[in-house]
All heavy atoms as a GROMACS GRO file, in nm:
protein
  583
    1ASP      N    1  -0.200   0.575  -1.027
    1ASP     CA    2  -0.297   0.630  -0.933
    1ASP      C    3  -0.368   0.524  -0.851
    1ASP      O    4  -0.429   0.555  -0.752
    1ASP     CB    5  -0.401   0.712  -1.007
    1ASP     CG    6  -0.354   0.851  -1.042
    1ASP    OD1    7  -0.264   0.902  -0.976
    1ASP    OD2    8  -0.408   0.907  -1.138
    2THR      N    9  -0.363   0.399  -0.892
    2THR     CA   10  -0.432   0.292  -0.820
    2THR      C   11  -0.344   0.169  -0.810
    2THR      O   12  -0.282   0.128  -0.908
    2THR     CB   13  -0.565   0.255  -0.889
    2THR    OG1   14  -0.651   0.368  -0.888
    2THR    CG2   15  -0.633   0.140  -0.819
    3VAL      N   16  -0.340   0.111  -0.692
    3VAL     CA   17  -0.273  -0.017  -0.670
    3VAL      C   18  -0.381  -0.114  -0.624
    3VAL      O   19  -0.448  -0.090  -0.524
    3VAL     CB   20  -0.162  -0.003  -0.562
    3VAL    CG1   21  -0.099  -0.138  -0.536
    3VAL    CG2   22  -0.059   0.099  -0.604
    4SER      N   23  -0.400  -0.222  -0.700
    4SER     CA   24  -0.507  -0.316  -0.670
    4SER      C   25  -0.480  -0.392  -0.539
    4SER      O   26  -0.366  -0.399  -0.492
    4SER     CB   27  -0.523  -0.415  -0.785
    4SER     OG   28  -0.404  -0.488  -0.803
    5MET      N   29  -0.586  -0.450  -0.485
    5MET     CA   30  -0.575  -0.526  -0.360
    5MET      C   31  -0.484  -0.647  -0.382
    5MET      O   32  -0.502  -0.723  -0.476
    5MET     CB   33  -0.714  -0.571  -0.315
    5MET     CG   34  -0.713  -0.648  -0.184
    5MET     SD   35  -0.662  -0.551  -0.042
    5MET     CE   36  -0.814  -0.468  -0.003
    6HIS      N   37  -0.384  -0.659  -0.294
    6HIS     CA   38  -0.290  -0.770  -0.302
    6HIS      C   39  -0.230  -0.796  -0.164
    6HIS      O   40  -0.253  -0.718  -0.070
    6HIS     CB   41  -0.181  -0.740  -0.405
    6HIS     CG   42  -0.097  -0.621  -0.372
    6HIS    ND1   43  -0.141  -0.491  -0.386
    6HIS    CD2   44   0.029  -0.614  -0.323
    6HIS    CE1   45  -0.045  -0.408  -0.348
    6HIS    NE2   46   0.060  -0.479  -0.309
    7VAL      N   47  -0.155  -0.903  -0.153
    7VAL     CA   48  -0.094  -0.939  -0.026
    7VAL      C   49   0.044  -0.997  -0.054
    7VAL      O   50   0.067  -1.056  -0.159
    7VAL     CB   51  -0.184  -1.038   0.053
    7VAL    CG1   52  -0.199  -1.170  -0.020
    7VAL    CG2   53  -0.135  -1.057   0.195
    8HIS      N   54   0.136  -0.977   0.040
    8HIS     CA   55   0.274  -1.024   0.027
    8HIS      C   56   0.311  -1.116   0.142
    8HIS      O   57   0.256  -1.106   0.251
    8HIS     CB   58   0.374  -0.908   0.032
    8HIS     CG   59   0.350  -0.802  -0.066
    8HIS    ND1   60   0.380  -0.816  -0.199
    8HIS    CD2   61   0.300  -0.676  -0.052
    8HIS    CE1   62   0.349  -0.704  -0.263
    8HIS    NE2   63   0.300  -0.617  -0.175
    9THR      N   64   0.412  -1.197   0.118
    9THR     CA   65   0.487  -1.261   0.226
    9THR      C   66   0.632  -1.215   0.211
    9THR      O   67   0.674  -1.174   0.104
    9THR     CB   68   0.482  -1.415   0.217
    9THR    OG1   69   0.540  -1.456   0.092
    9THR    CG2   70   0.340  -1.468   0.228
   10GLY      N   71   0.704  -1.217   0.321
   10GLY     CA   72   0.847  -1.191   0.316
   10GLY      C   73   0.891  -1.046   0.304
   10GLY      O   74   1.010  -1.020   0.290
   11LYS      N   75   0.796  -0.952   0.309
   11LYS     CA   76   0.838  -0.812   0.302
   11LYS      C   77   0.735  -0.720   0.366
   11LYS      O   78   0.616  -0.750   0.368
   11LYS     CB   79   0.863  -0.766   0.158
   11LYS     CG   80   0.740  -0.754   0.072
   11LYS     CD   81   0.776  -0.698  -0.066
   11LYS     CE   82   0.655  -0.684  -0.154
   11LYS     NZ   83   0.688  -0.620  -0.282
   12ALA      N   84   0.785  -0.612   0.420
   12ALA     CA   85   0.702  -0.500   0.463
   12ALA      C   86   0.719  -0.391   0.358
   12ALA      O   87   0.821  -0.385   0.290
   12ALA     CB   88   0.744  -0.450   0.601
   13GLU      N   89   0.618  -0.307   0.345
   13GLU     CA   90   0.626  -0.195   0.251
   13GLU      C   91   0.600  -0.064   0.325
   13GLU      O   92   0.519  -0.058   0.416
   13GLU     CB   93   0.523  -0.210   0.139
   13GLU     CG   94   0.552  -0.323   0.044
   13GLU     CD   95   0.450  -0.331  -0.067
   13GLU    OE1   96   0.330  -0.344  -0.036
   13GLU    OE2   97   0.492  -0.323  -0.183
   14TYR      N   98   0.671   0.038   0.279
   14TYR     CA   99   0.652   0.174   0.332
   14TYR      C  100   0.606   0.259   0.215
   14TYR      O  101   0.676   0.269   0.114
   14TYR     CB  102   0.784   0.228   0.389
   14TYR     CG  103   0.834   0.143   0.503
   14TYR    CD1  104   0.906   0.026   0.479
   14TYR    CD2  105   0.809   0.179   0.636
   14TYR    CE1  106   0.950  -0.053   0.584
   14TYR    CE2  107   0.854   0.101   0.740
   14TYR     CZ  108   0.924  -0.015   0.714
   14TYR     OH  109   0.969  -0.094   0.817
   15TRP      N  110   0.489   0.318   0.229
   15TRP     CA  111   0.429   0.401   0.125
   15TRP      C  112   0.438   0.546   0.168
   15TRP      O  113   0.383   0.584   0.272
   15TRP     CB  114   0.282   0.365   0.108
   15TRP     CG  115   0.256   0.221   0.076
   15TRP    CD1  116   0.261   0.115   0.163
   15TRP    CD2  117   0.223   0.166  -0.051
   15TRP    NE1  118   0.232  -0.001   0.098
   15TRP    CE2  119   0.208   0.028  -0.034
   15TRP    CE3  120   0.203   0.222  -0.176
   15TRP    CZ2  121   0.175  -0.056  -0.138
   15TRP    CZ3  122   0.169   0.138  -0.280
   15TRP    CH2  123   0.156   0.000  -0.261
   16VAL      N  124   0.508   0.628   0.091
   16VAL     CA  125   0.523   0.770   0.120
   16VAL      C  126   0.440   0.845   0.016
   16VAL      O  127   0.469   0.838  -0.104
   16VAL     CB  128   0.670   0.814   0.113
   16VAL    CG1  129   0.683   0.961   0.147
   16VAL    CG2  130   0.758   0.727   0.204
   17VAL      N  131   0.338   0.916   0.061
   17VAL     CA  132   0.253   0.992  -0.030
   17VAL      C  133   0.322   1.124  -0.063
   17VAL      O  134   0.346   1.206   0.026
   17VAL     CB  135   0.112   1.016   0.029
   17VAL    CG1  136   0.024   1.092  -0.070
   17VAL    CG2  137   0.047   0.882   0.067
   18LEU      N  138   0.357   1.140  -0.189
   18LEU     CA  139   0.431   1.259  -0.234
   18LEU      C  140   0.338   1.372  -0.277
   18LEU      O  141   0.372   1.489  -0.262
   18LEU     CB  142   0.523   1.221  -0.350
   18LEU     CG  143   0.625   1.111  -0.320
   18LEU    CD1  144   0.700   1.073  -0.447
   18LEU    CD2  145   0.720   1.154  -0.209
   19ALA      N  146   0.222   1.338  -0.334
   19ALA     CA  147   0.127   1.439  -0.381
   19ALA      C  148  -0.010   1.373  -0.396
   19ALA      O  149  -0.020   1.253  -0.421
   19ALA     CB  150   0.172   1.497  -0.514
   20GLY      N  151  -0.114   1.453  -0.382
   20GLY     CA  152  -0.249   1.404  -0.401
   20GLY      C  153  -0.308   1.347  -0.274
   20GLY      O  154  -0.256   1.363  -0.164
   21GLU      N  155  -0.421   1.280  -0.293
   21GLU     CA  156  -0.490   1.219  -0.179
   21GLU      C  157  -0.555   1.089  -0.224
   21GLU      O  158  -0.586   1.072  -0.342
   21GLU     CB  159  -0.593   1.314  -0.119
   21GLU     CG  160  -0.689   1.372  -0.217
   21GLU     CD  161  -0.774   1.483  -0.158
   21GLU    OE1  162  -0.723   1.565  -0.081
   21GLU    OE2  163  -0.895   1.485  -0.190
   22GLY      N  164  -0.572   1.000  -0.129
   22GLY     CA  165  -0.627   0.870  -0.165
   22GLY      C  166  -0.683   0.796  -0.046
   22GLY      O  167  -0.688   0.848   0.066
   23ILE      N  168  -0.722   0.673  -0.073
   23ILE     CA  169  -0.772   0.582   0.029
   23ILE      C  170  -0.681   0.460   0.030
   23ILE      O  171  -0.665   0.393  -0.072
   23ILE     CB  172  -0.917   0.537   0.000
   23ILE    CG1  173  -1.011   0.657  -0.013
   23ILE    CG2  174  -0.965   0.438   0.107
   23ILE    CD1  175  -1.031   0.735   0.115
   24MET      N  176  -0.620   0.432   0.144
   24MET     CA  177  -0.539   0.312   0.162
   24MET      C  178  -0.625   0.211   0.235
   24MET      O  179  -0.678   0.241   0.342
   24MET     CB  180  -0.414   0.344   0.245
   24MET     CG  181  -0.332   0.224   0.286
   24MET     SD  182  -0.256   0.130   0.152
   24MET     CE  183  -0.113   0.229   0.116
   25GLN      N  184  -0.639   0.094   0.176
   25GLN     CA  185  -0.710  -0.013   0.243
   25GLN      C  186  -0.608  -0.109   0.301
   25GLN      O  187  -0.521  -0.159   0.231
   25GLN     CB  188  -0.803  -0.086   0.147
   25GLN     CG  189  -0.890  -0.188   0.218
   25GLN     CD  190  -0.999  -0.243   0.130
   25GLN    OE1  191  -1.026  -0.192   0.022
   25GLN    NE2  192  -1.062  -0.349   0.178
   26LEU      N  193  -0.617  -0.131   0.432
   26LEU     CA  194  -0.529  -0.223   0.504
   26LEU      C  195  -0.619  -0.327   0.570
   26LEU      O  196  -0.684  -0.298   0.670
   26LEU     CB  197  -0.449  -0.151   0.612
   26LEU     CG  198  -0.346  -0.050   0.565
   26LEU    CD1  199  -0.290   0.028   0.681
   26LEU    CD2  200  -0.234  -0.122   0.492
   27GLY      N  201  -0.626  -0.445   0.512
   27GLY     CA  202  -0.718  -0.546   0.563
   27GLY      C  203  -0.860  -0.493   0.554
   27GLY      O  204  -0.905  -0.452   0.447
   28GLU      N  205  -0.930  -0.485   0.666
   28GLU     CA  206  -1.068  -0.436   0.672
   28GLU      C  207  -1.075  -0.285   0.696
   28GLU      O  208  -1.183  -0.227   0.694
   28GLU     CB  209  -1.146  -0.509   0.782
   28GLU     CG  210  -1.154  -0.659   0.763
   28GLU     CD  211  -1.233  -0.696   0.638
   28GLU    OE1  212  -1.337  -0.634   0.612
   28GLU    OE2  213  -1.190  -0.788   0.566
   29GLU      N  214  -0.963  -0.222   0.720
   29GLU     CA  215  -0.958  -0.080   0.755
   29GLU      C  216  -0.930   0.007   0.633
   29GLU      O  217  -0.847  -0.028   0.549
   29GLU     CB  218  -0.847  -0.060   0.858
   29GLU     CG  219  -0.851   0.068   0.932
   29GLU     CD  220  -0.746   0.073   1.042
   29GLU    OE1  221  -0.679  -0.028   1.069
   29GLU    OE2  222  -0.732   0.182   1.100
   30SER      N  223  -0.998   0.120   0.623
   30SER     CA  224  -0.972   0.218   0.516
   30SER      C  225  -0.924   0.347   0.580
   30SER      O  226  -0.985   0.397   0.675
   30SER     CB  227  -1.099   0.245   0.435
   30SER     OG  228  -1.135   0.131   0.362
   31LEU      N  229  -0.814   0.402   0.526
   31LEU     CA  230  -0.756   0.524   0.580
   31LEU      C  231  -0.744   0.629   0.470
   31LEU      O  232  -0.700   0.598   0.360
   31LEU     CB  233  -0.614   0.496   0.633
   31LEU     CG  234  -0.597   0.383   0.732
   31LEU    CD1  235  -0.450   0.351   0.749
   31LEU    CD2  236  -0.657   0.423   0.864
   32ARG      N  237  -0.781   0.752   0.501
   32ARG     CA  238  -0.758   0.862   0.408
   32ARG      C  239  -0.611   0.901   0.419
   32ARG      O  240  -0.559   0.915   0.530
   32ARG     CB  241  -0.846   0.981   0.443
   32ARG     CG  242  -0.992   0.956   0.417
   32ARG     CD  243  -1.069   1.088   0.422
   32ARG     NE  244  -1.206   1.066   0.389
   32ARG     CZ  245  -1.255   1.058   0.265
   32ARG    NH1  246  -1.174   1.072   0.163
   32ARG    NH2  247  -1.383   1.038   0.244
   33VAL      N  248  -0.546   0.916   0.304
   33VAL     CA  249  -0.405   0.954   0.304
   33VAL      C  250  -0.385   1.074   0.213
   33VAL      O  251  -0.461   1.096   0.118
   33VAL     CB  252  -0.315   0.837   0.258
   33VAL    CG1  253  -0.327   0.720   0.355
   33VAL    CG2  254  -0.347   0.792   0.117
   34SER      N  255  -0.282   1.152   0.244
   34SER     CA  256  -0.251   1.270   0.162
   34SER      C  257  -0.102   1.300   0.175
   34SER      O  258  -0.029   1.235   0.250
   34SER     CB  259  -0.336   1.389   0.205
   34SER     OG  260  -0.311   1.421   0.341
   35GLU      N  261  -0.059   1.400   0.099
   35GLU     CA  262   0.083   1.436   0.091
   35GLU      C  263   0.148   1.440   0.229
   35GLU      O  264   0.095   1.501   0.322
   35GLU     CB  265   0.095   1.573   0.025
   35GLU     CG  266   0.236   1.618   0.003
   35GLU     CD  267   0.245   1.751  -0.070
   35GLU    OE1  268   0.151   1.787  -0.142
   35GLU    OE2  269   0.349   1.818  -0.055
   36GLY      N  270   0.262   1.372   0.240
   36GLY     CA  271   0.337   1.370   0.365
   36GLY      C  272   0.309   1.248   0.452
   36GLY      O  273   0.386   1.220   0.544
   37ASP      N  274   0.201   1.176   0.425
   37ASP     CA  275   0.170   1.058   0.505
   37ASP      C  276   0.263   0.943   0.469
   37ASP      O  277   0.306   0.928   0.354
   37ASP     CB  278   0.025   1.012   0.482
   37ASP     CG  279  -0.076   1.105   0.547
   37ASP    OD1  280  -0.039   1.183   0.635
   37ASP    OD2  281  -0.195   1.098   0.507
   38VAL      N  282   0.294   0.861   0.569
   38VAL     CA  283   0.371   0.738   0.550
   38VAL      C  284   0.289   0.624   0.609
   38VAL      O  285   0.248   0.630   0.725
   38VAL     CB  286   0.509   0.745   0.619
   38VAL    CG1  287   0.584   0.614   0.602
   38VAL    CG2  288   0.590   0.862   0.566
   39ILE      N  289   0.266   0.521   0.530
   39ILE     CA  290   0.187   0.406   0.571
   39ILE      C  291   0.275   0.283   0.562
   39ILE      O  292   0.346   0.264   0.463
   39ILE     CB  293   0.062   0.388   0.482
   39ILE    CG1  294  -0.020   0.516   0.476
   39ILE    CG2  295  -0.022   0.272   0.531
   39ILE    CD1  296   0.011   0.601   0.359
   40VAL      N  297   0.270   0.197   0.663
   40VAL     CA  298   0.346   0.073   0.664
   40VAL      C  299   0.249  -0.042   0.644
   40VAL      O  300   0.148  -0.051   0.715
   40VAL     CB  301   0.423   0.054   0.796
   40VAL    CG1  302   0.498  -0.078   0.796
   40VAL    CG2  303   0.517   0.171   0.820
   41THR      N  304   0.278  -0.129   0.548
   41THR     CA  305   0.198  -0.250   0.530
   41THR      C  306   0.285  -0.369   0.570
   41THR      O  307   0.393  -0.391   0.514
   41THR     CB  308   0.148  -0.265   0.385
   41THR    OG1  309   0.257  -0.260   0.295
   41THR    CG2  310   0.051  -0.154   0.350
   42ALA      N  311   0.237  -0.443   0.667
   42ALA     CA  312   0.308  -0.560   0.718
   42ALA      C  313   0.286  -0.680   0.626
   42ALA      O  314   0.188  -0.684   0.552
   42ALA     CB  315   0.259  -0.592   0.859
   43PRO      N  316   0.374  -0.779   0.634
   43PRO     CA  317   0.353  -0.899   0.554
   43PRO      C  318   0.219  -0.965   0.589
   43PRO      O  319   0.174  -0.958   0.704
   43PRO     CB  320   0.468  -0.991   0.597
   43PRO     CG  321   0.571  -0.902   0.656
   43PRO     CD  322   0.497  -0.787   0.714
   44GLU      N  323   0.158  -1.025   0.489
   44GLU     CA  324   0.035  -1.101   0.503
   44GLU      C  325  -0.088  -1.016   0.537
   44GLU      O  326  -0.190  -1.070   0.578
   44GLU     CB  327   0.053  -1.216   0.602
   44GLU     CG  328   0.164  -1.311   0.557
   44GLU     CD  329   0.181  -1.432   0.646
   44GLU    OE1  330   0.082  -1.475   0.709
   44GLU    OE2  331   0.293  -1.484   0.651
   45VAL      N  332  -0.078  -0.884   0.522
   45VAL     CA  333  -0.194  -0.796   0.539
   45VAL      C  334  -0.236  -0.746   0.401
   45VAL      O  335  -0.159  -0.674   0.335
   45VAL     CB  336  -0.162  -0.676   0.631
   45VAL    CG1  337  -0.280  -0.581   0.638
   45VAL    CG2  338  -0.122  -0.724   0.769
   46PRO      N  339  -0.355  -0.784   0.354
   46PRO     CA  340  -0.400  -0.735   0.223
   46PRO      C  341  -0.407  -0.583   0.222
   46PRO      O  342  -0.446  -0.520   0.322
   46PRO     CB  343  -0.540  -0.797   0.210
   46PRO     CG  344  -0.540  -0.913   0.303
   46PRO     CD  345  -0.451  -0.873   0.417
   47HIS      N  346  -0.370  -0.523   0.109
   47HIS     CA  347  -0.371  -0.377   0.101
   47HIS      C  348  -0.390  -0.331  -0.043
   47HIS      O  349  -0.362  -0.404  -0.138
   47HIS     CB  350  -0.244  -0.318   0.161
   47HIS     CG  351  -0.118  -0.374   0.105
   47HIS    ND1  352  -0.066  -0.495   0.145
   47HIS    CD2  353  -0.032  -0.327   0.010
   47HIS    CE1  354   0.046  -0.520   0.080
   47HIS    NE2  355   0.068  -0.419  -0.005
   48ALA      N  356  -0.441  -0.207  -0.054
   48ALA     CA  357  -0.464  -0.143  -0.184
   48ALA      C  358  -0.457   0.008  -0.162
   48ALA      O  359  -0.470   0.057  -0.050
   48ALA     CB  360  -0.601  -0.182  -0.240
   49LEU      N  361  -0.435   0.080  -0.270
   49LEU     CA  362  -0.430   0.226  -0.265
   49LEU      C  363  -0.504   0.281  -0.385
   49LEU      O  364  -0.477   0.241  -0.498
   49LEU     CB  365  -0.284   0.274  -0.265
   49LEU     CG  366  -0.260   0.424  -0.261
   49LEU    CD1  367  -0.320   0.486  -0.135
   49LEU    CD2  368  -0.111   0.454  -0.270
   50HIS      N  369  -0.599   0.372  -0.360
   50HIS     CA  370  -0.681   0.428  -0.467
   50HIS      C  371  -0.679   0.580  -0.460
   50HIS      O  372  -0.690   0.638  -0.351
   50HIS     CB  373  -0.826   0.380  -0.456
   50HIS     CG  374  -0.839   0.231  -0.456
   50HIS    ND1  375  -0.830   0.156  -0.571
   50HIS    CD2  376  -0.856   0.143  -0.355
   50HIS    CE1  377  -0.843   0.028  -0.541
   50HIS    NE2  378  -0.858   0.018  -0.410
   51ASN      N  379  -0.668   0.644  -0.573
   51ASN     CA  380  -0.675   0.790  -0.582
   51ASN      C  381  -0.818   0.834  -0.551
   51ASN      O  382  -0.913   0.784  -0.611
   51ASN     CB  383  -0.635   0.834  -0.723
   51ASN     CG  384  -0.623   0.984  -0.737
   51ASN    OD1  385  -0.658   1.059  -0.647
   51ASN    ND2  386  -0.574   1.028  -0.850
   52SER      N  387  -0.834   0.930  -0.460
   52SER     CA  388  -0.967   0.981  -0.428
   52SER      C  389  -0.979   1.130  -0.461
   52SER      O  390  -1.080   1.192  -0.431
   52SER     CB  391  -0.999   0.959  -0.280
   52SER     OG  392  -0.909   1.031  -0.198
   53GLY      N  393  -0.876   1.185  -0.524
   53GLY     CA  394  -0.878   1.327  -0.555
   53GLY      C  395  -0.884   1.355  -0.704
   53GLY      O  396  -0.883   1.263  -0.786
   54ALA      N  397  -0.888   1.482  -0.737
   54ALA     CA  398  -0.894   1.523  -0.878
   54ALA      C  399  -0.755   1.522  -0.943
   54ALA      O  400  -0.744   1.509  -1.064
   54ALA     CB  401  -0.954   1.664  -0.886
   55ASP      N  402  -0.651   1.534  -0.861
   55ASP     CA  403  -0.514   1.536  -0.913
   55ASP      C  404  -0.451   1.397  -0.903
   55ASP      O  405  -0.506   1.307  -0.840
   55ASP     CB  406  -0.429   1.636  -0.834
   55ASP     CG  407  -0.479   1.778  -0.851
   55ASP    OD1  408  -0.524   1.812  -0.962
   55ASP    OD2  409  -0.473   1.854  -0.752
   56ASN      N  410  -0.333   1.382  -0.964
   56ASN     CA  411  -0.262   1.255  -0.955
   56ASN      C  412  -0.226   1.223  -0.811
   56ASN      O  413  -0.198   1.313  -0.731
   56ASN     CB  414  -0.132   1.260  -1.036
   56ASN     CG  415  -0.156   1.256  -1.185
   56ASN    OD1  416  -0.262   1.215  -1.232
   56ASN    ND2  417  -0.056   1.296  -1.261
   57LEU      N  418  -0.225   1.094  -0.781
   57LEU     CA  419  -0.177   1.045  -0.652
   57LEU      C  420  -0.037   0.989  -0.677
   57LEU      O  421  -0.020   0.889  -0.748
   57LEU     CB  422  -0.269   0.935  -0.599
   57LEU     CG  423  -0.224   0.865  -0.471
   57LEU    CD1  424  -0.211   0.964  -0.356
   57LEU    CD2  425  -0.321   0.754  -0.436
   58ASP      N  426   0.065   1.057  -0.626
   58ASP     CA  427   0.203   1.016  -0.645
   58ASP      C  428   0.256   0.962  -0.513
   58ASP      O  429   0.233   1.020  -0.406
   58ASP     CB  430   0.290   1.134  -0.688
   58ASP     CG  431   0.248   1.190  -0.824
   58ASP    OD1  432   0.201   1.113  -0.908
   58ASP    OD2  433   0.266   1.312  -0.843
   59PHE      N  434   0.326   0.849  -0.520
   59PHE     CA  435   0.378   0.789  -0.398
   59PHE      C  436   0.511   0.719  -0.426
   59PHE      O  437   0.541   0.684  -0.540
   59PHE     CB  438   0.278   0.690  -0.337
   59PHE     CG  439   0.240   0.578  -0.430
   59PHE    CD1  440   0.313   0.460  -0.432
   59PHE    CD2  441   0.132   0.590  -0.514
   59PHE    CE1  442   0.278   0.356  -0.518
   59PHE    CE2  443   0.096   0.487  -0.601
   59PHE     CZ  444   0.170   0.370  -0.602
   60LEU      N  445   0.587   0.701  -0.322
   60LEU     CA  446   0.711   0.626  -0.325
   60LEU      C  447   0.688   0.501  -0.243
   60LEU      O  448   0.635   0.508  -0.131
   60LEU     CB  449   0.824   0.710  -0.263
   60LEU     CG  450   0.958   0.642  -0.243
   60LEU    CD1  451   1.021   0.606  -0.378
   60LEU    CD2  452   1.050   0.732  -0.162
   61ASN      N  453   0.726   0.385  -0.297
   61ASN     CA  454   0.708   0.258  -0.228
   61ASN      C  455   0.845   0.198  -0.198
   61ASN      O  456   0.922   0.172  -0.289
   61ASN     CB  457   0.624   0.163  -0.315
   61ASN     CG  458   0.601   0.030  -0.249
   61ASN    OD1  459   0.664  -0.068  -0.286
   61ASN    ND2  460   0.511   0.026  -0.154
   62LEU      N  461   0.873   0.180  -0.069
   62LEU     CA  462   0.999   0.122  -0.024
   62LEU      C  463   0.971  -0.018   0.031
   62LEU      O  464   0.872  -0.038   0.102
   62LEU     CB  465   1.062   0.208   0.085
   62LEU     CG  466   1.087   0.354   0.045
   62LEU    CD1  467   1.122   0.437   0.167
   62LEU    CD2  468   1.196   0.361  -0.058
   63VAL      N  469   1.059  -0.113   0.000
   63VAL     CA  470   1.040  -0.252   0.039
   63VAL      C  471   1.149  -0.294   0.136
   63VAL      O  472   1.267  -0.267   0.113
   63VAL     CB  473   1.041  -0.342  -0.087
   63VAL    CG1  474   1.037  -0.488  -0.049
   63VAL    CG2  475   0.927  -0.306  -0.179
   64GLN      N  476   1.109  -0.362   0.244
   64GLN     CA  477   1.204  -0.416   0.342
   64GLN      C  478   1.180  -0.566   0.356
   64GLN      O  479   1.075  -0.607   0.406
   64GLN     CB  480   1.183  -0.349   0.477
   64GLN     CG  481   1.272  -0.407   0.585
   64GLN     CD  482   1.239  -0.352   0.721
   64GLN    OE1  483   1.134  -0.293   0.743
   64GLN    NE2  484   1.328  -0.374   0.816
   65PRO      N  485   1.274  -0.650   0.312
   65PRO     CA  486   1.260  -0.794   0.334
   65PRO      C  487   1.253  -0.824   0.484
   65PRO      O  488   1.326  -0.764   0.563
   65PRO     CB  489   1.386  -0.853   0.273
   65PRO     CG  490   1.431  -0.750   0.174
   65PRO     CD  491   1.395  -0.618   0.236
   66VAL      N  492   1.162  -0.913   0.523
   66VAL     CA  493   1.147  -0.951   0.664
   66VAL      C  494   1.117  -1.100   0.676
   66VAL      O  495   1.065  -1.162   0.582
   66VAL     CB  496   1.034  -0.871   0.734
   66VAL    CG1  497   1.068  -0.724   0.742
   66VAL    CG2  498   0.902  -0.891   0.665
   67GLY      N  499   1.151  -1.156   0.789
   67GLY     CA  500   1.110  -1.292   0.821
   67GLY      C  501   1.193  -1.403   0.761
   67GLY      O  502   1.168  -1.520   0.790
   68GLY      N  503   1.289  -1.371   0.676
   68GLY     CA  504   1.372  -1.474   0.619
   68GLY      C  505   1.298  -1.576   0.533
   68GLY      O  506   1.341  -1.690   0.519
   69VAL      N  507   1.184  -1.534   0.477
   69VAL     CA  508   1.106  -1.622   0.390
   69VAL      C  509   1.102  -1.562   0.250
   69VAL      O  510   1.127  -1.442   0.232
   69VAL     CB  511   0.962  -1.643   0.443
   69VAL    CG1  512   0.964  -1.711   0.580
   69VAL    CG2  513   0.887  -1.511   0.452
   70PRO      N  514   1.070  -1.642   0.148
   70PRO     CA  515   1.064  -1.588   0.012
   70PRO      C  516   0.960  -1.475   0.001
   70PRO      O  517   0.858  -1.476   0.069
   70PRO     CB  518   1.021  -1.707  -0.073
   70PRO     CG  519   1.061  -1.826   0.007
   70PRO     CD  520   1.046  -1.786   0.151
   71ILE      N  521   0.991  -1.379  -0.084
   71ILE     CA  522   0.898  -1.269  -0.111
   71ILE      C  523   0.801  -1.315  -0.220
   71ILE      O  524   0.843  -1.357  -0.327
   71ILE     CB  525   0.973  -1.143  -0.155
   71ILE    CG1  526   1.058  -1.091  -0.039
   71ILE    CG2  527   0.875  -1.036  -0.204
   71ILE    CD1  528   1.148  -0.975  -0.075
   72THR      N  529   0.673  -1.306  -0.186
   72THR     CA  530   0.569  -1.342  -0.283
   72THR      C  531   0.465  -1.231  -0.286
   72THR      O  532   0.449  -1.155  -0.191
   72THR     CB  533   0.499  -1.474  -0.247
   72THR    OG1  534   0.428  -1.458  -0.124
   72THR    CG2  535   0.597  -1.589  -0.235
   73THR      N  536   0.392  -1.223  -0.397
   73THR     CA  537   0.280  -1.130  -0.412
   73THR      C  538   0.164  -1.206  -0.472
   73THR      O  539   0.182  -1.281  -0.567
   73THR     CB  540   0.318  -1.013  -0.505
   73THR    OG1  541   0.431  -0.945  -0.452
   73THR    CG2  542   0.203  -0.916  -0.521
   74ARG      N  543   0.045  -1.185  -0.416
   74ARG     CA  544  -0.076  -1.247  -0.469
   74ARG      C  545  -0.185  -1.143  -0.483
   74ARG      O  546  -0.218  -1.074  -0.386
   74ARG     CB  547  -0.123  -1.360  -0.376
   74ARG     CG  548  -0.248  -1.432  -0.424
   74ARG     CD  549  -0.285  -1.551  -0.336
   74ARG     NE  550  -0.294  -1.520  -0.194
   74ARG     CZ  551  -0.406  -1.480  -0.132
   74ARG    NH1  552  -0.518  -1.464  -0.200
   74ARG    NH2  553  -0.403  -1.457  -0.003
   75GLU      N  554  -0.238  -1.126  -0.604
   75GLU     CA  555  -0.350  -1.036  -0.628
   75GLU      C  556  -0.475  -1.094  -0.565
   75GLU      O  557  -0.496  -1.216  -0.565
   75GLU     CB  558  -0.373  -1.016  -0.777
   75GLU     CG  559  -0.262  -0.941  -0.847
   75GLU     CD  560  -0.250  -0.796  -0.803
   75GLU    OE1  561  -0.353  -0.728  -0.786
   75GLU    OE2  562  -0.136  -0.750  -0.785
   76ILE      N  563  -0.559  -1.008  -0.511
   76ILE     CA  564  -0.685  -1.050  -0.450
   76ILE      C  565  -0.798  -0.993  -0.533
   76ILE      O  566  -0.806  -0.872  -0.553
   76ILE     CB  567  -0.695  -1.001  -0.304
   76ILE    CG1  568  -0.581  -1.061  -0.224
   76ILE    CG2  569  -0.830  -1.036  -0.246
   76ILE    CD1  570  -0.570  -1.008  -0.083
   77THR      N  571  -0.883  -1.080  -0.582
   77THR     CA  572  -0.999  -1.037  -0.660
   77THR      C  573  -1.123  -1.051  -0.575
   77THR      O  574  -1.134  -1.142  -0.491
   77THR     CB  575  -1.013  -1.120  -0.789
   77THR    OG1  576  -1.024  -1.257  -0.754
   77THR    CG2  577  -0.893  -1.099  -0.879
   78SER      N  578  -1.218  -0.959  -0.596
   78SER     CA  579  -1.340  -0.964  -0.515
   78SER      C  580  -1.447  -1.046  -0.579
   78SER      O  581  -1.438  -1.094  -0.687
   78SER     CB  582  -1.392  -0.823  -0.490
   78SER     OG  583  -1.399  -0.750  -0.609
   0.00000   0.00000   0.00000
């Protein structure tokens, strides 16, 4: 139901919300998301996803390598 704030290099991600509702944080921007929404996170943009509803937040995460650089992930703590 929750994906902590993190950032990648070398890949874009496509988040498909299958059920529920949540808040997607993309850098400084927060977006309300719900079933049927597709969100793209570009490389080097910090992002997180949090359940904001009473039901489970189910999503599919697809990864696309980009830029010809190694894929890395770094957790961001506040």
